[in-house]
C-alpha positions in Angstrom: 17.7 40.7 14.3 16.0 43.6 16.1 13.2 43.7 13.5 12.7 40.0 13.6 12.4 40.1 17.4 9.9 43.0 17.2 7.7 41.1 14.8 8.2 37.8 16.6 7.1 39.2 19.9 4.1 40.9 18.4 3.2 37.5 16.7 3.6 35.8 20.1 1.1 38.1 21.7 -1.3 37.7 18.7 -1.0 33.9 19.1 -1.8 33.8 22.8 -5.3 32.5 22.4 -4.3 29.8 19.9 -4.3 26.4 21.5 -2.3 24.6 18.8 -0.6 21.7 20.6 0.7 18.2 20.3 -0.5 15.6 22.7 2.3 13.5 24.2 0.9 11.3 27.0 -1.7 11.2 29.8 0.0 12.0 33.1 -3.1 11.5 35.4 -5.0 8.5 34.1 -7.7 9.0 36.7 -8.7 12.3 35.0 -7.7 11.6 31.4 -11.2 10.7 30.2 -12.7 13.7 32.0 -10.3 16.3 30.7 -7.1 16.1 28.8 -6.5 19.8 29.6 -6.1 19.0 33.3 -4.3 15.7 33.1 -2.0 15.4 30.1 1.4 16.5 28.7 1.2 18.7 25.7 3.7 20.6 23.7 2.2 24.0 22.8 3.2 26.0 19.7 3.2 29.2 21.8 5.7 27.6 24.3 8.0 26.7 21.3 7.7 30.3 20.0 8.5 31.7 23.5 11.6 29.5 23.7 12.8 30.7 20.3 12.2 34.3 21.2 14.0 34.0 24.5 17.1 32.5 22.9 17.1 35.0 20.1 16.8 37.9 22.5 19.7 36.5 24.6 21.8 36.2 21.5 20.9 39.7 20.3 21.6 41.4 23.6 24.6 39.3 24.7 26.5 41.0 27.5 24.6 44.3 27.0 21.5 43.0 28.8 20.8 44.5 32.2 19.3 42.4 35.1 15.5 41.9 34.9 13.6 43.8 37.6 12.0 41.5 40.2 14.3 38.7 38.9 15.0 37.4 42.5 11.3 37.4 43.3 10.3 35.7 40.1 13.1 33.2 40.5 12.0 32.4 44.0 8.4 31.9 42.8 9.6 29.5 40.0 11.7 27.6 42.5 8.7 27.3 44.9 6.6 25.9 42.0 9.3 23.4 41.2 9.8 22.4 44.8 6.1 21.8 45.2 6.4 18.6 43.1 7.8 16.9 46.2 4.4 17.2 47.9 2.4 16.2 44.8 0.4 13.0 44.5 1.3 13.0 40.9 4.9 14.3 40.6 5.3 13.9 36.8 2.2 16.1 36.2 3.3 18.6 38.8 6.7 18.8 37.1 5.1 19.4 33.7 2.8 22.2 35.1 5.8 23.7 36.9 7.8 23.7 33.6 4.8 25.4 31.8 4.7 28.0 34.6 8.4 28.7 34.3 7.9 29.3 30.5 5.2 31.8 31.3 7.6 33.6 33.7 10.3 33.7 31.0 7.7 35.2 28.6 7.0 37.9 31.1 10.8 38.5 31.4 11.6 38.7 27.7 8.7 41.0 27.0 9.8 43.3 29.8 13.4 43.3 28.6 12.3 43.9 25.0 10.3 46.9 26.1 13.2 48.3 28.2 15.7 47.9 25.4 13.5 49.5 22.8 13.1 46.4 20.7 9.3 46.6 20.8 6.9 49.4 21.9 3.9 49.1 24.2 1.7 50.4 21.4 2.7 47.5 19.2 1.8 45.0 21.9 -1.5 46.6 22.5 -2.2 46.6 18.7 -1.4 42.8 18.7 -3.8 42.3 21.6 -6.5 44.3 19.8 -6.0 42.5 16.5 -6.0 39.1 18.0 -9.1 39.9 20.1 -10.9 41.1 16.9 -9.9 37.9 15.2 -11.2 35.8 18.1 -14.4 37.9 18.1 -15.1 37.1 14.4 -14.5 33.4 15.1 -16.8 33.5 18.1 -19.6 35.2 16.1 -19.4 32.6 13.3 -19.3 29.8 15.8 -22.5 31.1 17.5 -24.2 31.6 14.2 -23.6 28.0 13.1 -23.7 26.6 16.6 -20.6 24.5 16.1 -16.9 24.7 15.6 -15.8 26.0 12.2 -12.8 23.9 11.3 -10.0 25.8 12.9 -8.6 22.8 14.8 -5.1 23.7 13.6 -5.4 26.9 15.8 -6.6 24.9 18.8 -10.4 25.3 18.3 -12.3 22.8 20.4 -14.4 20.4 18.3 -18.0 21.3 19.4 -21.4 20.4 18.1 -24.9 20.6 19.5 -24.5 17.0 20.9 -20.9 17.3 22.3 -20.8 16.3 25.9 -19.3 18.6 28.5 -19.5 21.8 26.3 -20.7 25.0 27.9 -24.3 25.8 26.9 -26.9 28.3 28.1 -30.7 27.6 28.2 -32.8 30.5 26.9 -36.5 30.0 26.7 -36.1 26.2 26.6 -33.6 26.4 23.8 -29.9 25.4 24.5 -27.3 27.6 22.8 -23.7 26.8 22.6 -21.5 29.5 24.1 -18.8 30.9 21.9 -15.3 29.6 22.5 -13.1 31.1 19.8 -9.9 29.0 19.7 -9.7 28.8 23.5 -10.7 25.8 25.7 -13.7 27.6 27.4 -16.0 30.5 26.9 -14.9 32.2 30.1 -11.3 32.2 29.0 -12.4 33.8 25.7 -14.2 36.4 27.7 -11.0 37.1 29.6 -9.0 37.6 26.4 -11.7 39.8 24.8 -11.6 42.1 27.9 -7.9 42.5 27.5 -8.5 43.3 23.8 -11.1 45.8 24.7 -8.7 47.6 27.0 -6.1 47.6 24.2 -8.6 49.1 21.8 -9.4 51.8 24.3 -5.7 52.7 24.6 -5.2 52.7 20.8 -8.3 54.9 20.2 -7.6 57.3 23.0 -3.9 57.8 22.3 -4.0 58.0 18.5 -3.0 61.4 17.2 -5.4 63.7 15.3 -6.0 63.1 11.6 -6.0 59.3 11.8 -9.7 58.8 11.0 -9.1 55.4 9.4 -7.3 54.2 12.5 -10.1 55.4 14.8 -12.7 53.8 12.5 -10.9 50.5 12.5 -10.5 50.5 16.3 -14.2 51.4 16.7 -15.2 48.5 14.5 -12.9 46.2 16.6 -14.5 47.5 19.8 -18.0 46.7 18.5 -17.0 43.2 17.4 -15.4 42.5 20.7 -18.4 43.6 22.6 -20.7 41.4 20.4 -18.5 38.4 21.0 -18.4 39.1 24.8 -22.2 38.8 24.8 -22.0 35.5 22.9 -19.7 34.0 25.5 -22.6 34.3 28.0 -19.9 34.9 30.6 -21.4 36.9 33.4 -18.0 37.4 35.0 -16.8 38.6 31.6 -19.6 41.1 31.3 -19.0 42.4 34.8 -15.2 42.7 34.4 -15.7 44.3 30.9 -18.2 46.9 32.4 -15.8 47.7 35.3 -12.8 48.0 32.8 -14.7 50.3 30.5 -15.8 52.6 33.4 -12.3 52.7 34.9 -10.7 53.3 31.5 -13.0 56.2 30.7 -12.6 57.7 34.1 -8.8 57.7 33.7 -9.2 59.1 30.1 -11.3 62.0 31.3 -8.7 62.6 34.1 -5.6 62.4 31.9 -5.2 65.6 29.9 -3.5 63.9 26.9 -6.4 61.4 26.5 -9.3 63.7 27.4 -9.9 65.0 23.9 -10.8 61.5 22.7 -12.6 60.2 25.8 -16.0 61.5 24.7 -15.6 60.0 21.3 -14.7 56.6 22.7 -17.6 56.8 25.1 -19.8 57.4 22.1 -18.4 54.3 20.4 -19.2 52.2 23.5 -22.7 53.6 23.9 -23.6 53.2 20.2 -22.2 49.6 20.2 -24.1 48.8 23.4 -27.3 50.2 22.0 -26.9 48.1 18.8 -26.2 45.0 20.8 -29.2 45.7 23.1 -31.5 45.9 20.1 -30.2 42.8 18.4 -29.0 40.6 21.3 -31.0 41.9 24.2 -32.7 38.6 24.6 -29.4 36.9 25.2 -28.3 39.5 27.8 -31.5 39.5 29.7 -31.6 35.7 30.0 -28.2 35.7 31.8 -28.5 39.0 33.6 -29.2 37.6 37.0 -28.1 34.9 39.5 -30.7 32.4 40.4 -30.8 30.7 43.8 -29.6 27.1 43.6 -28.0 27.7 40.2 -25.6 24.9 39.3 -22.6 27.1 38.5 -23.0 29.3 41.6 -23.5 26.4 44.0 -20.6 24.5 42.7 -18.3 27.5 42.8 -19.2 27.9 46.5 -18.4 24.2 47.1 -15.2 24.3 45.2 -14.0 27.3 47.3 -15.0 25.6 50.5 -13.1 22.5 49.4 -10.1 24.7 48.6 -10.1 26.2 52.1 -10.3 22.7 53.6 -7.2 21.7 51.6 -5.4 24.9 52.8 -6.0 24.0 56.4 -5.0 20.3 55.9 -2.0 20.9 53.7 -0.4 24.3 54.7 2.7 23.4 52.6 0.5 22.9 49.5 -0.4 19.8 47.6 1.8 20.5 44.6 1.2 22.6 41.5 -1.4 21.2 39.2 -2.5 18.6 41.8 -5.4 20.3 43.6 -8.2 18.4 41.8 -6.4 15.1 42.2 -5.8 15.6 45.9 -9.4 16.6 46.5 -10.6 13.5 44.7 -8.1 11.3 46.6 -9.5 12.6 49.9 -13.1 12.1 48.8 -14.0 15.8 49.0 -15.9 15.8 45.7 -17.6 12.4 46.5 -18.6 13.7 49.9 -20.8 16.3 48.2 -22.3 13.8 45.8 -20.1 14.8 42.9 -19.1 11.2 41.9 -18.7 11.9 38.2 -15.1 13.0 37.2 -16.5 15.6 34.8 -17.7 17.5 37.9 -14.3 17.5 39.5 -13.0 21.0 38.9 -10.4 23.3 40.5 -11.2 26.0 43.0 -12.7 28.9 41.1 -10.6 31.4 42.9 -6.9 31.8 42.0 -5.9 33.1 45.4 -7.3 30.0 47.2 -5.9 27.8 44.4 -2.4 29.2 44.8 -2.6 28.6 48.5 -3.8 25.0 47.9 -1.0 24.2 45.5 2.0 26.2 46.7 0.9 26.7 50.3 0.5 30.0 52.3 4.1 31.0 51.4 3.3 30.7 47.7 0.2 33.0 48.0 2.2 35.6 50.0 5.0 35.5 47.5 2.5 36.0 44.6 0.8 39.0 46.4 4.2 40.5 47.1 5.3 40.3 43.5 2.0 41.9 42.4 2.5 44.7 45.0 6.1 45.4 43.9 5.2 45.8 40.2 2.0 47.7 40.8 3.4 50.2 43.3 5.7 51.6 40.6 3.0 52.4 38.1 3.3 55.9 36.8 -0.2 57.1 36.7 0.8 60.0 34.4 1.9 57.4 31.8 -1.0 56.0 29.8 0.9 52.8 28.7 1.7 52.0 32.3 -1.9 52.5 33.4 -3.5 50.5 30.6 -1.1 47.6 31.2 -2.1 47.8 34.8 -5.8 47.7 33.7 -5.1 44.5 31.7 -3.4 42.8 34.6 -6.2 43.9 37.0 -8.9 42.6 34.7 -7.4 39.1 35.0 -7.0 39.5 38.8 -10.8 40.3 38.9 -11.5 37.2 36.9 -9.3 35.3 39.3 -11.7 36.0 42.1 -14.4 33.8 40.5 -12.5 31.6 38.0 -9.3 29.6 37.9 -8.0 30.0 34.3 -5.4 32.8 34.9 -3.5 30.4 37.1 -3.9 26.8 35.9 -4.9 26.8 32.2 -2.1 27.2 29.6 -3.7 30.1 27.7 -4.9 31.9 30.8 -1.5 31.5 32.4 0.3 33.1 29.4 -2.3 35.9 29.2 -1.7 36.8 32.8 2.1 36.7 32.8 2.4 38.5 29.4 0.2 41.3 30.9 2.5 41.3 33.9 5.5 41.5 31.6 4.1 44.5 29.8 3.5 46.3 33.1 6.9 45.5 34.3 8.6 46.6 31.1 6.6 49.7 30.4 7.9 51.3 33.5 11.5 49.9 33.5 13.1 52.8 31.6 13.2 55.2 34.5 12.2 53.3 37.6 14.1 50.0 37.9 12.8 47.8 40.7 
C-alpha cells in the first residue's frame, strides 16, 4: 500500500497539466458559448485520482495519522468558499467551483501528510514536476512546429488550428503564430507550469550527489527543453517570472554551502541554453520583449482590475466563488467599456483582487494569513523547503498579472499542490 501510494502521488503530480475531463452540463448558459471552462460542470480525471489517493491514504494511516498543520485555517477557508454560494447569482456554478476548490485543498493536505509520514519524498515530487514539464515542453515544441494541436485530446489538449477562433496568437512581422498550449487551456498556464518544472530541475541538478553524470545530463536537457517551450508560449509574464526564479534560485544556491559546488555548473547550463535559444529563436523573443502603449492585453488587464475593485467596493461580502465574470456582466461593467462580445468577458487578472471579489475582504485576509503562516516556518537551511517556497512564490507572482492560479482547474491544483509540498516538507520538526 505504501509503495502504491508513493507512485500514485507522483503520478498525480505528473498529471497536473492534463486536462482530461468529462463534460456534464452547462451551468451558466449566458457564458457557455464563450467558454465552457468558465461556465460548465466537468468531472476531471485528476480530481478522481485525488479522491482515490485521499481515501487510500486514510485507510493506510488509520488512527496513526496526526492532525494536518493549518487544518483549522484551511477548513475555515473551505467553509467560506462554500458559504459564498449564498451570495452568488448562479449558485449551482458557485457550488461546483467551491467543490473543486475543496478538492484542491484536500490535495494539499494529503501531499503534506504523505511527506510527513515518509510515504513520499520531496525529491520524488520535484522529479515528477520536472518530468511532466519536460513532457509538456516536447508537446509545446511540436505544436509550435506544426502550428496546430497534435491529437492528444485524451490528455486534455485543446483542439487548435490556424483558423480556430479565440485561440492565443502572436503577430510577428505580419505573420500570426499560434502560441504553444501543451495540454493546458492557455499558453500562460503552460508557462506557469514550465516555471515550476524549471525550479524543480534546478533543485534536482543542484542537489544530486557527485558521480551522477547521467542524471545531471538528463536534467540539463530537460532545462533546455523547458526554456525553449517557455519562449514558444510567448508569455511575457512567464518569461519575467522564469527570469526572477532562475536568479533567486542561483543566488540561494551560491549562498547554500551544500548546493554551491553545483551552482556554477547549473549557471552554465542556463547560459548555454539561453545562448542557443537567442541564436535560433531570438526573433520570437525580440518581437514580444516590450509593452506597447495601447496594447490590447495590457489595456484590458487594467480595465479588468478596475472592474474588480469596483465590485469589491459594491459587494464587500463577495459575489460568490466563480461568479465574478457573471456578476460584472449582470451589472453592465463590461458593456460600459464597449466590451459587448462575451468572448471579451474575462476575470480580473489579479488573484488578490479576484479573491476579494468572490469571497470578500475576509476571504482575502484569510488567504494572506494562510500564506504567512506556512511561509514563516520555512527553514532556509533546508533546500527542499526553500525550493518548494520558490514554486509557490512563482505562482503568487503570476497571480499579480493573471487569474489562473485561483479560478482555472489546472492552475488551482498547481497552486495548492505547491502549497502542500511546502507545508509537508517542513512538518517533520516544526508542526504549525
